[in-house]
N, C-alpha and C positions, 0 to 999 in steps of 0.2 A: 584812863578813858578821858578824863577830865582835862587832860592837856593834848588829845587828839585835836589835829585839825580837819576841816572838812575835806581839804585836798588829799591829805594822807588816808582818809577813810573811803572817799571814793576810788583811791588808788587799790584799797584792799578790796573793794566789791568788785574791781576789774580782774584781780588775780584768778587764775583758773583753778582754784581751789575751795570747796565749799568750806573748810574751817577757816579760812582766811575771811570768806564772806560772812559767815557767821559771827565772827569777831566785828567786823562792820557793821552789821546789823545791831550787835550789842552796843556799840558805840554810838550810832544812830539813835537808838532809844533812850540812851543814857542823856544824851544832848538834845532831846526832841524839843522841849521848850525853848531852848536858845536857837536851834537851826531852823525850825519851823517858820521863824518870821523872815528868813532870808531866801528860802526855797520857793519856787514856784509851786503851785498846787499841783498841777501836770506832773512835775517832777516826783513829787511826794507820792501820789498815785501810782505811778509807774514802779514805785518799791513793792506795792502789794502784788505785782506779777511775778516776783523774784520767785526761783524755786527754792531757796533757802527760807524756812519758816522765821527765822530771826529777823531777816531783813524784812519781810513782809509785816512782821508784828512792829517793826520800827516805823513803817509806813503806817500802820494803824494809829500808833501812838502820835505821831506828828499830825495826822488829821484831825484828831482829837484835840490837839494843841491850836490848831489852825480854824477851829470853830467860829471865832469873833470874826476873821476875816472872811471866810466863807459865807455868814451872815448877811455881811455887808456888801458883798459882790455877787451878782449872779453869774457872772461870767467863771469866777472862782469855782463856784458851787457846780456849774457844769463841768469844769475840768475834773472835779473830784468825782463825777459819775464813772471816771474810767475805772475805779476800783471794781465795778462790776464785769468788766471785760476780763478781768484776772480768769485763769483756768482753774484756780485753787478755790476749793470749797469754803475755805475759812475766810477768804477775801470776799467772797460773796455774802458770807453771814456778817462780817464787819460792815459792808453797805446797807444791809437791811438794819443793822443796829444805826449807822449813820444817820440814814435818812428816815429810819422810823422812830428813832428814840432821843437821839442826840439834837437833831435838828426838829424843827416845829413845821406844821403845814403853811403858816403865813412866811417861812422864808422861801417857799418853792415859787418860781415863775414858771409861766408855761414851757418855756426853753428847758428848765431843769427837767420837768415832769417829761417832756417829750424825749428827752435825751434818755431817760431811763426806760422808756417804751421802745425807744429803737434798739435795746440791746438784744443778743441773739439769744440768750437764754430766755424760755417761754416763761420761768418762774420768775425772772426780774421783770418780765413784762408785765405780767400778773400783779406783781407788787407796785408797779408804775400806775397802773389803772387804778389799784387800791388806794394809792397815794391822791390820784385825782380826784376821788371823791370825797377826800377830806379837805382839799385847798381850792375846788373848783369855783371859779367865779364866773357869771354868766356872761361877762362883757368880755372874755376870752374864749367863748364857746366856739366861734367861727374858727379862730387860730387853732384850736386843737382838731376841728372837722377838716380842715385843711391838711394838717399835717398828719394826723392818723389815715387819712385817705391816701397818702403817699406810701404808706407803709406795704410792703410786699407780704408780710404775715397775716394769714386767714385771722387769726384772733383780732389783731388790731383793724382789720377790714370790717369784722363785725362789731368791733367797739364804735368805730367811726359811724357805723348806720344808725346809732343810738341817735345822734345829732341832728340826723339828715332833716327832718320835719321841722325841728325848733330854730335850725339856724342857716338853713339853704330853702325852705320854703318860701313861696313867693317872692322870690329873687332869681330872675332869671340869669343875671349876670354870675352868681354863684353856681347856678346848674351848670354853665358853660364850662365854669372853672373847674367843676368835679367831674367833668367829662372822661378824663382818663382813670379817674377811680372807677366810673361806672363800668367801663369797658374793661378793666382788669377783672372786676368781680363778675360780670356777667359772662366773660369769656372761660371762666373755669369750669372743667368738666369733671363730673361726679364729686365735686366739694363745693363747700361755701354757700350751701343751701338756705341758710339762715340769712345770711346777709342779702342773697340774691332776691330772696321772698320780700324783704324790707326794701330793696331798690325798687323792684317791680311795682310795689304799692305805691312808694314814693312819685316815681315818675308817673303813674297812672292817676294819682291825684293832681301831680303838677300841670298834667298837659292840658287840664280843663281851665286853667287860673288865667291864662292870657295868651293871646297870639305868638307872643315872643318865645314864652315857656313852650307851647305846642311845638313850635318851629325846632327848638333845641331837643326836646323829648323825640320828635321824630327822627332828626338826626341821629340821635343814639341808638334808638330800636331799629332803625333800619340797618345800621351797620351790623347790629349784633344778631340779627333776627335770620343772618345766612349762616351763622355757625353754631349757634345755641342748641340745646336739646330739644325735642320735640314738645315736652312740656312747657318749657322756657319759650318756645316759639309761639305758643298758642296765648300766652300771656301778652306777647309783644304785638302778636297781631289784634288781640282785644282791644288794647290801648291805642293801636294805631288807627283802627276803626272808629273809636270814640274820638279821636282828633278828627278824622275826615268828616263825620257826621256834624262836629260843632263847626269847623274851619275847612269846608268843602273846598276853598280855592287853594289851600295849602297843597303843596305836591307830595302827597303821601303815596308811597310805593304799593298799594292795594287797589284792587278793583272789585266791586261789588256786583256780582252777577245776579240778575232777579232770577227766583226760582220759575222753573218752568210750570206751567199750569196746563194739566192734560184734561182732555174731557172724553 
């Protein structure tokens, strides 16, 4: 094994034989400390996707050997997140070990945490959210809000709603930027109730902060009130009425009809 070259080992990996591939995995694991320095992190992480366990284990060993490099480069660390894309349970378990034990919270940038939260597996996304609570820096709050608001999964949409008041409140430009997020969540049918409630409450509070904010909220609620459920429609109308009363010159799509007085 100590005489094997990388070229010969990769040739073994390409042989359509699980026995040959297992030999390749054992060779890589033996030479991990040496070869980890010359291989790209993305190539190492792809080994953890292999169907032969010996090959996956060689990837784990090489990533352990690459810890100093991962700590020095945020991009390399982002590339190592690919381990969570493996379909094998032992690969995901190693990912939990790598990011939860071998690396420290101070090693993680927003790009790393967001990459973990972008994974398809809900368990991995929850792990990413737990990591965020350990490494969160208030200066990164707006970036997290924007990134999580773009996520299609409902659990991440709910998570993004935690950041609305703190990192978007009082900033009409951020309201404008988050319009696609509001539209996605409010348009959901029979789901996303928690996120919807938080968004409606947030928009209702922002609507009276300034005319610029009221204009943006009017645009958001006007579009959504056409398609949302009856209960949500009433909340949208209540906020639009509040805007109409505070800024009567704005073009709000409601008309207040006086109650008829009968004698």
